[in-house]
PQR file with spaces between the fields and no chain letter, atoms N, CA, C, O and H, PARSE charges and radii, in Angstrom:
ATOM       1  N    MET     1     -67.531   17.035  -67.734 -0.4000 1.5000
ATOM       2  CA   MET     1     -68.548   16.128  -67.243 -0.0000 2.0000
ATOM       3  C    MET     1     -69.508   15.801  -68.392  0.5500 1.7000
ATOM       4  O    MET     1     -69.943   16.716  -69.092 -0.5500 1.4000
ATOM       5  N    PRO     2     -69.854   14.515  -68.608 -0.5600 1.5000
ATOM       6  CA   PRO     2     -70.756   14.141  -69.703  0.2800 2.0000
ATOM       7  C    PRO     2     -72.172   14.635  -69.445  0.5500 1.7000
ATOM       8  O    PRO     2     -72.551   14.864  -68.297 -0.5500 1.4000
ATOM       9  N    PRO     3     -72.961   14.802  -70.516 -0.5600 1.5000
ATOM      10  CA   PRO     3     -74.341   15.262  -70.341  0.2800 2.0000
ATOM      11  C    PRO     3     -75.175   14.247  -69.570  0.5500 1.7000
ATOM      12  O    PRO     3     -74.941   13.041  -69.652 -0.5500 1.4000
ATOM      13  N    ALA     4     -76.146   14.751  -68.822 -0.4000 1.5000
ATOM      14  CA   ALA     4     -77.025   13.876  -68.058 -0.0000 2.0000
ATOM      15  C    ALA     4     -78.043   13.230  -68.983  0.5500 1.7000
ATOM      16  O    ALA     4     -78.375   13.784  -70.031 -0.5500 1.4000
ATOM      17  H    ALA     4     -76.335   15.730  -68.756  0.4000 1.0000
ATOM      18  N    GLY     5     -78.533   12.075  -68.603 -0.4000 1.5000
ATOM      19  CA   GLY     5     -79.597   11.402  -69.362 -0.0000 2.0000
ATOM      20  C    GLY     5     -79.043   10.408  -70.359  0.5500 1.7000
ATOM      21  O    GLY     5     -77.833   10.346  -70.581 -0.5500 1.4000
ATOM      22  H    GLY     5     -78.264   11.625  -67.752  0.4000 1.0000
ATOM      23  N    PRO     6     -79.937    9.622  -70.965 -0.5600 1.5000
ATOM      24  CA   PRO     6     -79.497    8.592  -71.913  0.2800 2.0000
ATOM      25  C    PRO     6     -78.949    9.204  -73.196  0.5500 1.7000
ATOM      26  O    PRO     6     -79.430   10.231  -73.674 -0.5500 1.4000
ATOM      27  N    VAL     7     -77.949    8.557  -73.728 -0.4000 1.5000
ATOM      28  CA   VAL     7     -77.317    9.006  -74.965 -0.0000 2.0000
ATOM      29  C    VAL     7     -77.190    7.802  -75.875  0.5500 1.7000
ATOM      30  O    VAL     7     -76.867    6.708  -75.410 -0.5500 1.4000
ATOM      31  H    VAL     7     -77.557    7.723  -73.340  0.4000 1.0000
ATOM      32  N    GLY     8     -77.441    7.983  -77.182 -0.4000 1.5000
ATOM      33  CA   GLY     8     -77.318    6.894  -78.137 -0.0000 2.0000
ATOM      34  C    GLY     8     -75.882    6.428  -78.272  0.5500 1.7000
ATOM      35  O    GLY     8     -74.961    7.060  -77.756 -0.5500 1.4000
ATOM      36  H    GLY     8     -77.703    8.871  -77.560  0.4000 1.0000
ATOM      37  N    LEU     9     -75.699    5.318  -78.968 -0.4000 1.5000
ATOM      38  CA   LEU     9     -74.364    4.753  -79.141 -0.0000 2.0000
ATOM      39  C    LEU     9     -73.425    5.713  -79.861  0.5500 1.7000
ATOM      40  O    LEU     9     -72.210    5.664  -79.669 -0.5500 1.4000
ATOM      41  H    LEU     9     -76.447    4.804  -79.388  0.4000 1.0000
ATOM      42  N    ASP    10     -73.998    6.594  -80.699 -0.4000 1.5000
ATOM      43  CA   ASP    10     -73.132    7.526  -81.415 -0.0000 2.0000
ATOM      44  C    ASP    10     -72.872    8.799  -80.603  0.5500 1.7000
ATOM      45  O    ASP    10     -72.244    9.732  -81.102 -0.5500 1.4000
ATOM      46  H    ASP    10     -74.985    6.634  -80.856  0.4000 1.0000
ATOM      47  N    LYS    11     -73.338    8.840  -79.388 -0.4000 1.5000
ATOM      48  CA   LYS    11     -73.097    9.939  -78.445 -0.0000 2.0000
ATOM      49  C    LYS    11     -73.746   11.256  -78.846  0.5500 1.7000
ATOM      50  O    LYS    11     -73.350   12.312  -78.351 -0.5500 1.4000
ATOM      51  H    LYS    11     -73.848    8.081  -78.983  0.4000 1.0000
ATOM      52  N    LYS    12     -74.739   11.214  -79.738 -0.4000 1.5000
ATOM      53  CA   LYS    12     -75.440   12.423  -80.135 -0.0000 2.0000
ATOM      54  C    LYS    12     -76.783   12.483  -79.416  0.5500 1.7000
ATOM      55  O    LYS    12     -77.469   11.471  -79.277 -0.5500 1.4000
ATOM      56  H    LYS    12     -75.060   10.356  -80.140  0.4000 1.0000
ATOM      57  N    LEU    13     -77.146   13.664  -78.968 -0.4000 1.5000
ATOM      58  CA   LEU    13     -78.439   13.850  -78.329 -0.0000 2.0000
ATOM      59  C    LEU    13     -79.497   14.148  -79.382  0.5500 1.7000
ATOM      60  O    LEU    13     -79.181   14.654  -80.459 -0.5500 1.4000
ATOM      61  H    LEU    13     -76.589   14.487  -79.081  0.4000 1.0000
ATOM      62  N    GLY    14     -80.740   13.838  -79.076 -0.4000 1.5000
ATOM      63  CA   GLY    14     -81.841   14.152  -79.987 -0.0000 2.0000
ATOM      64  C    GLY    14     -82.489   12.902  -80.537  0.5500 1.7000
ATOM      65  O    GLY    14     -82.116   11.779  -80.197 -0.5500 1.4000
ATOM      66  H    GLY    14     -80.997   13.428  -78.201  0.4000 1.0000
ATOM      67  N    ILE    15     -83.461   13.121  -81.387 -0.4000 1.5000
ATOM      68  CA   ILE    15     -84.196   12.007  -82.001 -0.0000 2.0000
ATOM      69  C    ILE    15     -83.335   11.406  -83.100  0.5500 1.7000
ATOM      70  O    ILE    15     -82.829   12.131  -83.957 -0.5500 1.4000
ATOM      71  H    ILE    15     -83.764   14.033  -81.663  0.4000 1.0000
ATOM      72  N    ARG    16     -83.169   10.117  -83.086 -0.4000 1.5000
ATOM      73  CA   ARG    16     -82.380    9.422  -84.105 -0.0000 2.0000
ATOM      74  C    ARG    16     -83.246    8.494  -84.947  0.5500 1.7000
ATOM      75  O    ARG    16     -82.834    8.072  -86.027 -0.5500 1.4000
ATOM      76  H    ARG    16     -83.580    9.528  -82.390  0.4000 1.0000
ATOM      77  N    CYS    17     -84.461    8.170  -84.452 -0.4000 1.5000
ATOM      78  CA   CYS    17     -85.355    7.264  -85.171 -0.0000 2.0000
ATOM      79  C    CYS    17     -86.785    7.760  -85.011  0.5500 1.7000
ATOM      80  O    CYS    17     -87.216    8.129  -83.919 -0.5500 1.4000
ATOM      81  H    CYS    17     -84.796    8.514  -83.574  0.4000 1.0000
ATOM      82  N    LEU    18     -87.508    7.760  -86.125 -0.4000 1.5000
ATOM      83  CA   LEU    18     -88.900    8.164  -86.124 -0.0000 2.0000
ATOM      84  C    LEU    18     -89.684    7.040  -86.778  0.5500 1.7000
ATOM      85  O    LEU    18     -89.305    6.560  -87.846 -0.5500 1.4000
ATOM      86  H    LEU    18     -87.158    7.461  -87.012  0.4000 1.0000
ATOM      87  N    SER    19     -90.770    6.618  -86.152 -0.4000 1.5000
ATOM      88  CA   SER    19     -91.526    5.477  -86.638 -0.0000 2.0000
ATOM      89  C    SER    19     -92.959    5.887  -86.977  0.5500 1.7000
ATOM      90  O    SER    19     -93.601    6.623  -86.228 -0.5500 1.4000
ATOM      91  H    SER    19     -91.078    7.008  -85.285  0.4000 1.0000
ATOM      92  N    PHE    20     -93.450    5.397  -88.123 -0.4000 1.5000
ATOM      93  CA   PHE    20     -94.815    5.649  -88.558 -0.0000 2.0000
ATOM      94  C    PHE    20     -95.536    4.321  -88.735  0.5500 1.7000
ATOM      95  O    PHE    20     -95.013    3.410  -89.377 -0.5500 1.4000
ATOM      96  H    PHE    20     -92.928    4.799  -88.732  0.4000 1.0000
ATOM      97  N    VAL    21     -96.726    4.206  -88.174 -0.4000 1.5000
ATOM      98  CA   VAL    21     -97.573    3.038  -88.402 -0.0000 2.0000
ATOM      99  C    VAL    21     -98.448    3.378  -89.600  0.5500 1.7000
ATOM     100  O    VAL    21     -99.157    4.384  -89.592 -0.5500 1.4000
ATOM     101  H    VAL    21     -97.151    4.946  -87.652  0.4000 1.0000
ATOM     102  N    ILE    22     -98.398    2.537  -90.629 -0.4000 1.5000
ATOM     103  CA   ILE    22     -99.122    2.801  -91.869 -0.0000 2.0000
ATOM     104  C    ILE    22     -99.962    1.584  -92.254  0.5500 1.7000
ATOM     105  O    ILE    22     -99.807    0.508  -91.677 -0.5500 1.4000
ATOM     106  H    ILE    22     -97.823    1.719  -90.635  0.4000 1.0000
ATOM     107  N    ARG    23    -100.847    1.759  -93.229 -0.4000 1.5000
ATOM     108  CA   ARG    23    -101.746    0.673  -93.652 -0.0000 2.0000
ATOM     109  C    ARG    23    -101.241   -0.086  -94.866  0.5500 1.7000
ATOM     110  O    ARG    23    -101.582   -1.256  -95.043 -0.5500 1.4000
ATOM     111  H    ARG    23    -100.973    2.633  -93.698  0.4000 1.0000
ATOM     112  N    ASP    24    -100.431    0.554  -95.710 -0.4000 1.5000
ATOM     113  CA   ASP    24    -100.020   -0.061  -96.977 -0.0000 2.0000
ATOM     114  C    ASP    24     -98.505    0.048  -97.149  0.5500 1.7000
ATOM     115  O    ASP    24     -98.018    0.934  -97.850 -0.5500 1.4000
ATOM     116  H    ASP    24    -100.153    1.503  -95.567  0.4000 1.0000
ATOM     117  N    LEU    25     -97.779   -0.839  -96.521 -0.4000 1.5000
ATOM     118  CA   LEU    25     -96.315   -0.794  -96.570 -0.0000 2.0000
ATOM     119  C    LEU    25     -95.815   -0.977  -98.004  0.5500 1.7000
ATOM     120  O    LEU    25     -94.898   -0.278  -98.437 -0.5500 1.4000
ATOM     121  H    LEU    25     -98.175   -1.559  -95.951  0.4000 1.0000
ATOM     122  N    SER    26     -96.406   -1.901  -98.730 -0.4000 1.5000
ATOM     123  CA   SER    26     -95.962   -2.137 -100.112 -0.0000 2.0000
ATOM     124  C    SER    26     -96.137   -0.888 -100.965  0.5500 1.7000
ATOM     125  O    SER    26     -95.255   -0.545 -101.751 -0.5500 1.4000
ATOM     126  H    SER    26     -97.150   -2.469  -98.379  0.4000 1.0000
ATOM     127  N    GLY    27     -97.259   -0.211 -100.817 -0.4000 1.5000
ATOM     128  CA   GLY    27     -97.505    1.010 -101.586 -0.0000 2.0000
ATOM     129  C    GLY    27     -96.524    2.112 -101.242  0.5500 1.7000
ATOM     130  O    GLY    27     -95.998    2.778 -102.134 -0.5500 1.4000
ATOM     131  H    GLY    27     -97.976   -0.490 -100.178  0.4000 1.0000
ATOM     132  N    VAL    28     -96.273    2.310  -99.957 -0.4000 1.5000
ATOM     133  CA   VAL    28     -95.323    3.343  -99.526 -0.0000 2.0000
ATOM     134  C    VAL    28     -93.923    3.013 -100.041  0.5500 1.7000
ATOM     135  O    VAL    28     -93.216    3.896 -100.526 -0.5500 1.4000
ATOM     136  H    VAL    28     -96.700    1.769  -99.232  0.4000 1.0000
ATOM     137  N    CYS    29     -93.526    1.761  -99.938 -0.4000 1.5000
ATOM     138  CA   CYS    29     -92.191    1.363 -100.400 -0.0000 2.0000
ATOM     139  C    CYS    29     -92.059    1.557 -101.909  0.5500 1.7000
ATOM     140  O    CYS    29     -91.009    1.986 -102.387 -0.5500 1.4000
ATOM     141  H    CYS    29     -94.100    1.044  -99.544  0.4000 1.0000
ATOM     142  N    THR    30     -93.109    1.247 -102.658 -0.4000 1.5000
ATOM     143  CA   THR    30     -93.073    1.435 -104.109 -0.0000 2.0000
ATOM     144  C    THR    30     -92.859    2.902 -104.458  0.5500 1.7000
ATOM     145  O    THR    30     -92.027    3.218 -105.308 -0.5500 1.4000
ATOM     146  H    THR    30     -93.962    0.898 -102.269  0.4000 1.0000
ATOM     147  N    VAL    31     -93.594    3.796 -103.819 -0.4000 1.5000
ATOM     148  CA   VAL    31     -93.447    5.237 -104.081 -0.0000 2.0000
ATOM     149  C    VAL    31     -92.038    5.703 -103.723  0.5500 1.7000
ATOM     150  O    VAL    31     -91.420    6.445 -104.487 -0.5500 1.4000
ATOM     151  H    VAL    31     -94.270    3.539 -103.128  0.4000 1.0000
ATOM     152  N    LEU    32     -91.528    5.277 -102.572 -0.4000 1.5000
ATOM     153  CA   LEU    32     -90.182    5.690 -102.153 -0.0000 2.0000
ATOM     154  C    LEU    32     -89.119    5.157 -103.108  0.5500 1.7000
ATOM     155  O    LEU    32     -88.186    5.879 -103.462 -0.5500 1.4000
ATOM     156  H    LEU    32     -92.030    4.675 -101.952  0.4000 1.0000
ATOM     157  N    GLU    33     -89.252    3.893 -103.529 -0.4000 1.5000
ATOM     158  CA   GLU    33     -88.290    3.305 -104.470 -0.0000 2.0000
ATOM     159  C    GLU    33     -88.299    4.075 -105.792  0.5500 1.7000
ATOM     160  O    GLU    33     -87.242    4.317 -106.374 -0.5500 1.4000
ATOM     161  H    GLU    33     -90.010    3.307 -103.241  0.4000 1.0000
ATOM     162  N    GLU    34     -89.491    4.462 -106.271 -0.4000 1.5000
ATOM     163  CA   GLU    34     -89.600    5.225 -107.519 -0.0000 2.0000
ATOM     164  C    GLU    34     -88.904    6.578 -107.407  0.5500 1.7000
ATOM     165  O    GLU    34     -88.454    7.131 -108.411 -0.5500 1.4000
ATOM     166  H    GLU    34     -90.350    4.266 -105.798  0.4000 1.0000
ATOM     167  N    LYS    35     -88.816    7.109 -106.197 -0.4000 1.5000
ATOM     168  CA   LYS    35     -88.158    8.398 -105.971 -0.0000 2.0000
ATOM     169  C    LYS    35     -86.665    8.238 -105.682  0.5500 1.7000
ATOM     170  O    LYS    35     -85.973    9.224 -105.430 -0.5500 1.4000
ATOM     171  H    LYS    35     -89.181    6.660 -105.382  0.4000 1.0000
ATOM     172  N    GLY    36     -86.168    6.994 -105.717 -0.4000 1.5000
ATOM     173  CA   GLY    36     -84.747    6.742 -105.531 -0.0000 2.0000
ATOM     174  C    GLY    36     -84.299    6.570 -104.092  0.5500 1.7000
ATOM     175  O    GLY    36     -83.099    6.576 -103.816 -0.5500 1.4000
ATOM     176  H    GLY    36     -86.731    6.193 -105.922  0.4000 1.0000
ATOM     177  N    VAL    37     -85.235    6.418 -103.173 -0.4000 1.5000
ATOM     178  CA   VAL    37     -84.879    6.229 -101.763 -0.0000 2.0000
ATOM     179  C    VAL    37     -84.313    4.825 -101.576  0.5500 1.7000
ATOM     180  O    VAL    37     -84.891    3.845 -102.047 -0.5500 1.4000
ATOM     181  H    VAL    37     -86.210    6.413 -103.396  0.4000 1.0000
ATOM     182  N    GLU    38     -83.175    4.737 -100.883 -0.4000 1.5000
ATOM     183  CA   GLU    38     -82.558    3.438 -100.588 -0.0000 2.0000
ATOM     184  C    GLU    38     -82.976    2.985  -99.195  0.5500 1.7000
ATOM     185  O    GLU    38     -82.976    3.773  -98.249 -0.5500 1.4000
ATOM     186  H    GLU    38     -82.706    5.533 -100.501  0.4000 1.0000
ATOM     187  N    PHE    39     -83.326    1.729  -99.078 -0.4000 1.5000
ATOM     188  CA   PHE    39     -83.773    1.162  -97.818 -0.0000 2.0000
ATOM     189  C    PHE    39     -82.602    0.548  -97.061  0.5500 1.7000
ATOM     190  O    PHE    39     -81.794   -0.183  -97.633 -0.5500 1.4000
ATOM     191  H    PHE    39     -83.326    1.088  -99.846  0.4000 1.0000
ATOM     192  N    THR    40     -82.519    0.853  -95.758 -0.4000 1.5000
ATOM     193  CA   THR    40     -81.512    0.203  -94.913 -0.0000 2.0000
ATOM     194  C    THR    40     -82.043   -1.154  -94.458  0.5500 1.7000
ATOM     195  O    THR    40     -81.271   -2.087  -94.235 -0.5500 1.4000
ATOM     196  H    THR    40     -83.175    1.447  -95.293  0.4000 1.0000
ATOM     197  N    VAL    41     -83.361   -1.258  -94.323 -0.4000 1.5000
ATOM     198  CA   VAL    41     -84.036   -2.530  -94.067 -0.0000 2.0000
ATOM     199  C    VAL    41     -85.209   -2.580  -95.034  0.5500 1.7000
ATOM     200  O    VAL    41     -86.158   -1.809  -94.894 -0.5500 1.4000
ATOM     201  H    VAL    41     -83.988   -0.500  -94.504  0.4000 1.0000
ATOM     202  N    PRO    42     -85.158   -3.485  -96.023 -0.5600 1.5000
ATOM     203  CA   PRO    42     -86.286   -3.588  -96.945  0.2800 2.0000
ATOM     204  C    PRO    42     -87.501   -4.193  -96.241  0.5500 1.7000
ATOM     205  O    PRO    42     -87.420   -4.555  -95.067 -0.5500 1.4000
ATOM     206  N    LYS    43     -88.617   -4.302  -96.946 -0.4000 1.5000
ATOM     207  CA   LYS    43     -89.823   -4.890  -96.346 -0.0000 2.0000
ATOM     208  C    LYS    43     -89.469   -6.211  -95.685  0.5500 1.7000
ATOM     209  O    LYS    43     -88.973   -7.127  -96.340 -0.5500 1.4000
ATOM     210  H    LYS    43     -88.683   -4.008  -97.900  0.4000 1.0000
ATOM     211  N    THR    44     -89.724   -6.308  -94.386 -0.4000 1.5000
ATOM     212  CA   THR    44     -89.341   -7.480  -93.609 -0.0000 2.0000
ATOM     213  C    THR    44     -90.482   -7.871  -92.686  0.5500 1.7000
ATOM     214  O    THR    44     -91.067   -7.021  -92.016 -0.5500 1.4000
ATOM     215  H    THR    44     -90.127   -5.563  -93.853  0.4000 1.0000
ATOM     216  N    GLN    45     -90.796   -9.161  -92.654 -0.4000 1.5000
ATOM     217  CA   GLN    45     -91.792   -9.693  -91.724 -0.0000 2.0000
ATOM     218  C    GLN    45     -91.105   -9.880  -90.379  0.5500 1.7000
ATOM     219  O    GLN    45     -90.168  -10.671  -90.275 -0.5500 1.4000
ATOM     220  H    GLN    45     -90.321   -9.852  -93.199  0.4000 1.0000
ATOM     221  N    VAL    46     -91.551   -9.170  -89.349 -0.4000 1.5000
ATOM     222  CA   VAL    46     -90.923   -9.301  -88.028 -0.0000 2.0000
ATOM     223  C    VAL    46     -91.778  -10.098  -87.054  0.5500 1.7000
ATOM     224  O    VAL    46     -91.251  -10.690  -86.112 -0.5500 1.4000
ATOM     225  H    VAL    46     -92.312   -8.528  -89.434  0.4000 1.0000
ATOM     226  N    LEU    47     -93.074  -10.120  -87.265 -0.4000 1.5000
ATOM     227  CA   LEU    47     -94.015  -10.937  -86.504 -0.0000 2.0000
ATOM     228  C    LEU    47     -95.057  -11.434  -87.501  0.5500 1.7000
ATOM     229  O    LEU    47     -95.123  -10.915  -88.616 -0.5500 1.4000
ATOM     230  H    LEU    47     -93.502   -9.639  -88.030  0.4000 1.0000
ATOM     231  N    PRO    48     -95.869  -12.419  -87.139 -0.5600 1.5000
ATOM     232  CA   PRO    48     -96.854  -12.915  -88.098  0.2800 2.0000
ATOM     233  C    PRO    48     -97.742  -11.821  -88.696  0.5500 1.7000
ATOM     234  O    PRO    48     -98.152  -11.929  -89.852 -0.5500 1.4000
ATOM     235  N    ASP    49     -98.041  -10.786  -87.936 -0.4000 1.5000
ATOM     236  CA   ASP    49     -98.929   -9.732  -88.431 -0.0000 2.0000
ATOM     237  C    ASP    49     -98.262   -8.357  -88.511  0.5500 1.7000
ATOM     238  O    ASP    49     -98.954   -7.340  -88.552 -0.5500 1.4000
ATOM     239  H    ASP    49     -97.708  -10.699  -86.997  0.4000 1.0000
ATOM     240  N    THR    50     -96.928   -8.315  -88.533 -0.4000 1.5000
ATOM     241  CA   THR    50     -96.223   -7.030  -88.554 -0.0000 2.0000
ATOM     242  C    THR    50     -95.072   -7.071  -89.553  0.5500 1.7000
ATOM     243  O    THR    50     -94.245   -7.982  -89.537 -0.5500 1.4000
ATOM     244  H    THR    50     -96.366   -9.141  -88.500  0.4000 1.0000
ATOM     245  N    ARG    51     -95.040   -6.054  -90.428 -0.4000 1.5000
ATOM     246  CA   ARG    51     -93.932   -5.884  -91.374 -0.0000 2.0000
ATOM     247  C    ARG    51     -93.339   -4.497  -91.170  0.5500 1.7000
ATOM     248  O    ARG    51     -94.040   -3.564  -90.778 -0.5500 1.4000
ATOM     249  H    ARG    51     -95.712   -5.313  -90.440  0.4000 1.0000
ATOM     250  N    ILE    52     -92.045   -4.369  -91.438 -0.4000 1.5000
ATOM     251  CA   ILE    52     -91.368   -3.075  -91.305 -0.0000 2.0000
ATOM     252  C    ILE    52     -90.502   -2.814  -92.528  0.5500 1.7000
ATOM     253  O    ILE    52     -90.173   -3.730  -93.282 -0.5500 1.4000
ATOM     254  H    ILE    52     -91.475   -5.127  -91.756  0.4000 1.0000
ATOM     255  N    ALA    53     -90.143   -1.556  -92.711 -0.4000 1.5000
ATOM     256  CA   ALA    53     -89.126   -1.131  -93.670 -0.0000 2.0000
ATOM     257  C    ALA    53     -88.476    0.105  -93.060  0.5500 1.7000
ATOM     258  O    ALA    53     -89.130    0.874  -92.356 -0.5500 1.4000
ATOM     259  H    ALA    53     -90.410   -0.812  -92.099  0.4000 1.0000
ATOM     260  N    MET    54     -87.189    0.292  -93.333 -0.4000 1.5000
ATOM     261  CA   MET    54     -86.470    1.440  -92.777 -0.0000 2.0000
ATOM     262  C    MET    54     -85.630    2.125  -93.842  0.5500 1.7000
ATOM     263  O    MET    54     -85.066    1.482  -94.728 -0.5500 1.4000
ATOM     264  H    MET    54     -86.658   -0.333  -93.905  0.4000 1.0000
ATOM     265  N    VAL    55     -85.560    3.455  -93.731 -0.4000 1.5000
ATOM     266  CA   VAL    55     -84.708    4.273  -94.590 -0.0000 2.0000
ATOM     267  C    VAL    55     -83.967    5.264  -93.701  0.5500 1.7000
ATOM     268  O    VAL    55     -84.299    5.423  -92.526 -0.5500 1.4000
ATOM     269  H    VAL    55     -86.017    3.978  -93.012  0.4000 1.0000
ATOM     270  N    LYS    56     -82.966    5.927  -94.264 -0.4000 1.5000
ATOM     271  CA   LYS    56     -82.290    7.021  -93.555 -0.0000 2.0000
ATOM     272  C    LYS    56     -82.596    8.305  -94.288  0.5500 1.7000
ATOM     273  O    LYS    56     -82.589    8.349  -95.519 -0.5500 1.4000
ATOM     274  H    LYS    56     -82.696    5.798  -95.218  0.4000 1.0000
ATOM     275  N    ASP    57     -82.869    9.359  -93.521 -0.4000 1.5000
ATOM     276  CA   ASP    57     -83.091   10.662  -94.141 -0.0000 2.0000
ATOM     277  C    ASP    57     -81.730   11.291  -94.461  0.5500 1.7000
ATOM     278  O    ASP    57     -80.698   10.727  -94.096 -0.5500 1.4000
ATOM     279  H    ASP    57     -82.875    9.324  -92.522  0.4000 1.0000
ATOM     280  N    PRO    58     -81.708   12.441  -95.133 -0.5600 1.5000
ATOM     281  CA   PRO    58     -80.423   13.057  -95.505  0.2800 2.0000
ATOM     282  C    PRO    58     -79.503   13.363  -94.325  0.5500 1.7000
ATOM     283  O    PRO    58     -78.290   13.470  -94.508 -0.5500 1.4000
ATOM     284  N    ASP    59     -80.055   13.506  -93.121 -0.4000 1.5000
ATOM     285  CA   ASP    59     -79.231   13.773  -91.940 -0.0000 2.0000
ATOM     286  C    ASP    59     -78.791   12.499  -91.229  0.5500 1.7000
ATOM     287  O    ASP    59     -78.112   12.568  -90.205 -0.5500 1.4000
ATOM     288  H    ASP    59     -81.040   13.419  -92.973  0.4000 1.0000
ATOM     289  N    GLY    60     -79.171   11.335  -91.759 -0.4000 1.5000
ATOM     290  CA   GLY    60     -78.779   10.068  -91.154 -0.0000 2.0000
ATOM     291  C    GLY    60     -79.744    9.539  -90.114  0.5500 1.7000
ATOM     292  O    GLY    60     -79.468    8.514  -89.491 -0.5500 1.4000
ATOM     293  H    GLY    60     -79.723   11.279  -92.591  0.4000 1.0000
ATOM     294  N    ASN    61     -80.880   10.214  -89.907 -0.4000 1.5000
ATOM     295  CA   ASN    61     -81.884    9.714  -88.973 -0.0000 2.0000
ATOM     296  C    ASN    61     -82.621    8.533  -89.592  0.5500 1.7000
ATOM     297  O    ASN    61     -82.831    8.496  -90.805 -0.5500 1.4000
ATOM     298  H    ASN    61     -81.105   11.046  -90.414  0.4000 1.0000
ATOM     299  N    ILE    62     -83.004    7.595  -88.785 -0.4000 1.5000
ATOM     300  CA   ILE    62     -83.710    6.406  -89.259 -0.0000 2.0000
ATOM     301  C    ILE    62     -85.209    6.686  -89.270  0.5500 1.7000
ATOM     302  O    ILE    62     -85.775    7.146  -88.279 -0.5500 1.4000
ATOM     303  H    ILE    62     -82.834    7.626  -87.800  0.4000 1.0000
ATOM     304  N    ILE    63     -85.842    6.400  -90.408 -0.4000 1.5000
ATOM     305  CA   ILE    63     -87.285    6.496  -90.550 -0.0000 2.0000
ATOM     306  C    ILE    63     -87.799    5.072  -90.721  0.5500 1.7000
ATOM     307  O    ILE    63     -87.405    4.364  -91.648 -0.5500 1.4000
ATOM     308  H    ILE    63     -85.382    6.026  -91.214  0.4000 1.0000
ATOM     309  N    GLU    64     -88.679    4.666  -89.821 -0.4000 1.5000
ATOM     310  CA   GLU    64     -89.215    3.303  -89.828 -0.0000 2.0000
ATOM     311  C    GLU    64     -90.695    3.356  -90.186  0.5500 1.7000
ATOM     312  O    GLU    64     -91.446    4.180  -89.665 -0.5500 1.4000
ATOM     313  H    GLU    64     -88.999    5.242  -89.068  0.4000 1.0000
ATOM     314  N    PHE    65     -91.101    2.457  -91.089 -0.4000 1.5000
ATOM     315  CA   PHE    65     -92.502    2.313  -91.459 -0.0000 2.0000
ATOM     316  C    PHE    65     -92.968    0.950  -90.966  0.5500 1.7000
ATOM     317  O    PHE    65     -92.319   -0.061  -91.235 -0.5500 1.4000
ATOM     318  H    PHE    65     -90.491    1.787  -91.512  0.4000 1.0000
ATOM     319  N    VAL    66     -94.085    0.916  -90.248 -0.4000 1.5000
ATOM     320  CA   VAL    66     -94.598   -0.315  -89.647 -0.0000 2.0000
ATOM     321  C    VAL    66     -96.015   -0.558  -90.138  0.5500 1.7000
ATOM     322  O    VAL    66     -96.857    0.339  -90.096 -0.5500 1.4000
ATOM     323  H    VAL    66     -94.611    1.738  -90.030  0.4000 1.0000
ATOM     324  N    GLU    67     -96.274   -1.769  -90.601 -0.4000 1.5000
ATOM     325  CA   GLU    67     -97.627   -2.174  -90.988 -0.0000 2.0000
ATOM     326  C    GLU    67     -98.039   -3.352  -90.104  0.5500 1.7000
ATOM     327  O    GLU    67     -97.359   -4.376  -90.038 -0.5500 1.4000
ATOM     328  H    GLU    67     -95.590   -2.498  -90.634  0.4000 1.0000
ATOM     329  N    ARG    68     -99.143   -3.179  -89.446 -0.4000 1.5000
ATOM     330  CA   ARG    68     -99.663   -4.252  -88.577 -0.0000 2.0000
ATOM     331  C    ARG    68    -100.939   -4.787  -89.191  0.5500 1.7000
ATOM     332  O    ARG    68    -101.834   -4.027  -89.559 -0.5500 1.4000
ATOM     333  H    ARG    68     -99.696   -2.347  -89.499  0.4000 1.0000
ATOM     334  N    GLY    69    -101.012   -6.098  -89.299 -0.4000 1.5000
ATOM     335  CA   GLY    69    -102.175   -6.742  -89.929 -0.0000 2.0000
ATOM     336  C    GLY    69    -103.297   -6.837  -89.012  0.5500 1.7000
ATOM     337  O    GLY    69    -104.353   -7.351  -89.379 -0.5500 1.4000
ATOM     338  H    GLY    69    -100.285   -6.715  -89.000  0.4000 1.0000
């Protein structure tokens, strides 16, 4: 019998995405790029006053950074 409750598309339970609201997306992205972090979604304007960027941690979890103007 499958586990109860919602399951992600990859059928793994647990947190798969963690999101942080920050004030300086460009600054955070610059520091991460200098450390060799690869972005799955580079700095992107999603709404007139909202930008995002996403990376994957070593375990494959998605880390999202959100800047709201």
